[in-house]
C-alpha positions as CSV (number, residue, x, y, z in Angstrom):
1,M,0.0,0.0,0.0
2,S,1.6,3.3,-1.1
3,K,2.2,6.1,1.4
4,P,0.8,9.6,0.8
5,R,3.1,12.6,0.4
6,L,4.3,14.3,3.6
7,K,2.2,17.1,4.7
8,R,3.8,20.5,4.2
9,G,1.3,22.8,5.8
10,P,-1.0,22.9,8.9
11,T,-1.9,19.6,10.5
12,L,-5.1,18.6,12.3
13,R,-5.1,17.8,16.0
14,K,-7.4,15.1,17.3
15,G,-10.8,16.0,18.6
16,L,-14.1,17.5,17.4
17,Y,-14.4,18.4,13.7
18,L,-17.3,20.8,14.0
19,V,-19.5,21.3,10.9
20,T,-21.8,24.3,10.8
21,P,-25.6,23.8,10.7
22,D,-27.6,25.0,7.7
23,A,-28.3,28.7,8.1
24,T,-29.4,31.7,6.0
25,D,-28.0,34.6,8.1
26,P,-24.2,34.9,8.5
27,S,-24.3,36.9,11.7
28,C,-26.6,34.4,13.4
29,L,-24.5,31.5,12.4
30,R,-21.4,33.2,13.8
31,E,-23.2,33.7,17.1
32,R,-23.9,30.0,17.3
33,V,-20.3,29.0,16.4
34,L,-18.2,31.4,18.4
35,P,-18.8,29.9,21.9
36,L,-17.8,26.5,20.5
37,L,-14.5,27.3,19.0
38,P,-12.6,26.6,22.3
39,F,-13.7,23.0,22.0
40,T,-13.1,22.6,18.3
41,A,-10.1,21.0,16.5
42,C,-11.4,22.1,13.1
43,L,-14.4,24.0,11.7
44,Q,-16.1,23.4,8.4
45,L,-18.5,25.8,6.8
46,R,-21.3,23.9,5.3
47,C,-24.5,25.9,4.5
48,K,-26.5,24.7,1.6
49,S,-29.3,27.3,2.0
50,M,-27.1,30.5,1.7
51,G,-26.7,32.3,-1.6
52,R,-23.2,33.0,-2.8
53,E,-22.8,36.4,-1.3
54,R,-24.0,35.5,2.1
55,L,-21.9,32.4,2.1
56,R,-18.9,34.5,1.3
57,E,-19.8,36.8,4.1
58,A,-20.2,33.9,6.6
59,A,-16.9,32.4,5.4
60,S,-15.0,35.7,5.9
61,L,-16.5,36.1,9.4
62,L,-15.7,32.6,10.5
63,R,-12.3,32.5,8.9
64,A,-11.3,35.6,11.0
65,D,-12.8,34.0,14.2
66,C,-11.0,30.7,13.6
67,R,-7.7,32.4,12.9
68,G,-8.0,34.2,16.2
69,A,-8.8,31.0,18.0
70,G,-6.1,28.9,16.3
71,V,-8.7,26.6,14.7
72,P,-8.3,25.5,11.1
73,F,-11.1,26.8,8.9
74,I,-12.4,24.6,6.1
75,V,-14.9,25.4,3.3
76,N,-17.1,22.6,2.2
77,D,-17.3,21.7,-1.5
78,D,-15.9,25.0,-3.0
79,A,-12.2,25.4,-3.5
80,R,-12.6,28.7,-5.2
81,L,-14.5,30.2,-2.3
82,A,-11.8,28.8,0.0
83,H,-9.2,30.6,-2.1
84,E,-11.1,33.9,-2.2
85,I,-11.5,34.3,1.5
86,G,-8.2,32.7,2.5
87,A,-9.5,29.6,4.2
88,D,-7.1,27.0,5.6
89,G,-8.5,24.5,3.2
90,V,-11.4,22.7,1.5
91,H,-13.4,19.5,1.9
92,L,-14.2,17.7,-1.3
93,G,-17.0,15.2,-1.9
94,E,-17.0,12.9,-4.9
95,H,-18.6,15.6,-7.2
96,D,-16.6,18.6,-6.0
97,G,-13.6,18.5,-8.3
98,A,-10.2,16.9,-8.2
99,I,-7.8,17.1,-5.4
100,A,-5.0,18.1,-7.8
101,E,-7.0,21.1,-9.0
102,A,-7.7,22.2,-5.5
103,R,-4.1,21.9,-4.6
104,A,-3.0,23.9,-7.6
105,L,-5.5,26.7,-6.5
106,L,-4.9,26.7,-2.8
107,G,-1.2,25.8,-2.6
108,G,0.8,23.2,-0.8
109,N,0.0,24.5,2.7
110,A,-3.7,24.1,2.4
111,I,-5.6,21.3,4.1
112,I,-7.6,19.3,1.6
113,G,-9.9,16.7,2.9
114,A,-11.7,14.0,0.9
115,S,-15.0,12.2,1.5
116,C,-14.4,8.5,1.1
117,Y,-17.8,7.3,2.3
118,D,-17.7,3.5,2.5
119,D,-15.0,3.0,-0.1
120,M,-11.4,2.0,0.7
121,G,-10.5,2.3,-3.0
122,R,-11.5,6.0,-3.0
123,A,-9.4,6.5,0.2
124,L,-6.4,5.0,-1.6
125,D,-6.9,7.3,-4.6
126,A,-7.4,10.3,-2.4
127,A,-4.2,9.6,-0.4
128,E,-2.2,9.1,-3.6
129,A,-3.6,12.4,-5.0
130,G,-2.4,14.3,-2.0
131,A,-5.3,14.6,0.4
132,D,-4.5,15.7,3.9
133,Y,-7.3,13.8,5.7
134,L,-9.8,11.1,4.8
135,A,-13.5,11.2,5.9
136,F,-15.4,8.0,6.2
137,G,-19.1,7.5,7.0
138,A,-22.0,7.6,7.7
139,F,-21.3,5.2,10.5
140,F,-24.7,5.7,12.1
141,P,-28.1,7.0,10.9
142,S,-27.7,10.7,10.3
143,P,-30.4,13.4,10.6
144,T,-28.4,15.6,8.2
145,K,-28.1,12.9,5.5
146,P,-30.7,10.2,6.3
147,N,-30.0,8.4,3.0
148,A,-26.3,8.5,3.3
149,R,-24.5,5.3,2.5
150,R,-23.4,3.4,5.6
151,A,-19.7,2.6,6.3
152,S,-18.2,-0.2,8.3
153,I,-16.1,0.7,11.4
154,D,-13.4,-1.6,10.0
155,L,-12.6,1.1,7.4
156,L,-11.1,3.2,10.2
157,R,-8.8,0.3,11.2
158,D,-8.0,-0.8,7.7
159,S,-7.0,2.8,6.6
160,S,-4.4,3.3,9.3
161,E,-1.7,2.2,6.9
162,L,-2.3,5.3,4.7
163,G,-0.8,7.4,7.5
164,L,-3.4,10.2,7.2
165,P,-5.8,11.6,9.8
166,R,-9.2,9.8,9.6
167,V,-12.4,11.7,10.2
168,A,-15.6,9.8,11.1
169,I,-18.9,11.2,10.2
170,G,-22.6,10.4,10.3
171,G,-24.9,10.2,13.3
172,I,-22.1,10.4,15.8
173,T,-23.1,11.1,19.5
174,P,-21.1,11.2,22.6
175,D,-22.4,7.7,23.4
176,N,-21.2,6.1,20.2
177,A,-18.1,8.2,19.4
178,R,-15.8,6.2,21.6
179,L,-16.3,3.1,19.4
180,L,-15.0,5.1,16.4
181,V,-12.1,6.7,18.3
182,D,-11.1,3.2,19.6
183,A,-11.2,2.0,16.0
184,G,-8.8,4.8,14.8
185,A,-10.8,7.9,14.2
186,D,-8.7,11.0,14.8
187,L,-11.6,13.4,14.6
188,V,-15.4,13.0,14.8
189,A,-17.4,15.3,12.5
190,V,-20.6,16.6,14.1
191,I,-23.4,18.9,13.3
192,S,-26.7,18.2,15.1
193,G,-25.0,16.4,18.0
194,V,-23.7,19.8,19.1
195,F,-25.9,22.4,17.5
196,D,-29.2,20.7,18.3
197,A,-28.2,19.9,21.9
198,P,-29.8,21.8,24.8
199,D,-26.3,22.9,25.8
200,P,-24.0,22.9,22.8
201,A,-20.9,23.6,24.8
202,K,-21.6,20.8,27.2
203,A,-22.2,18.5,24.2
204,A,-18.9,19.6,22.6
205,R,-17.0,18.7,25.9
206,A,-18.7,15.3,25.9
207,Y,-17.3,14.6,22.5
208,L,-13.8,15.6,23.7
209,S,-14.1,13.2,26.6
210,C,-14.1,10.4,24.1
211,F,-10.6,11.4,23.1
212,D,-9.6,11.9,26.8
213,I,-9.0,15.6,25.9
214,E,-9.4,18.2,28.6
215,N,-11.9,20.9,27.6
216,A,-10.6,24.4,27.2
């Protein structure tokens, strides 16, 4: 099994990979995100309901906040937007363009993540193309993507030889996250498990406890 290139830019620390909930107002989204940055290893902007201009505004606001907090800021799907606002990187799904094209646009220091779903072959291809992390899932039923393809926890173990951080996604709660961490997940990606919780900060700390990380 071939090894990926060495990472030249920022790396991801273990913990909570927080993904924004869908929103239409950049300022309101920012208010929800700001209190959670102390517990966040990485933040991804993912808002399917925002038009281009509002999405750019939200991206600019959150990029500045993440920079101040020392949290890598990732844009979902859109390498061009990531480039325009100076994001730390982009997350690419299977229909979001090639890793090589994103790398050429964003540079060697950018963090480029790839959705691998339930497919080890896709993970191998992404690693060889220069991805910086691999995302697998959904591992559990997800309220965000109820029809998402389901992935086996064995993928987290089997992908360890690729030498890249592995992100687990899909229906992850503080109660089931430990299973994924024990199988090799370096980060758990969460939307509703934090943002829909009665106390989002408390929920974020609960996810961190699965990594035996002290909260900020």
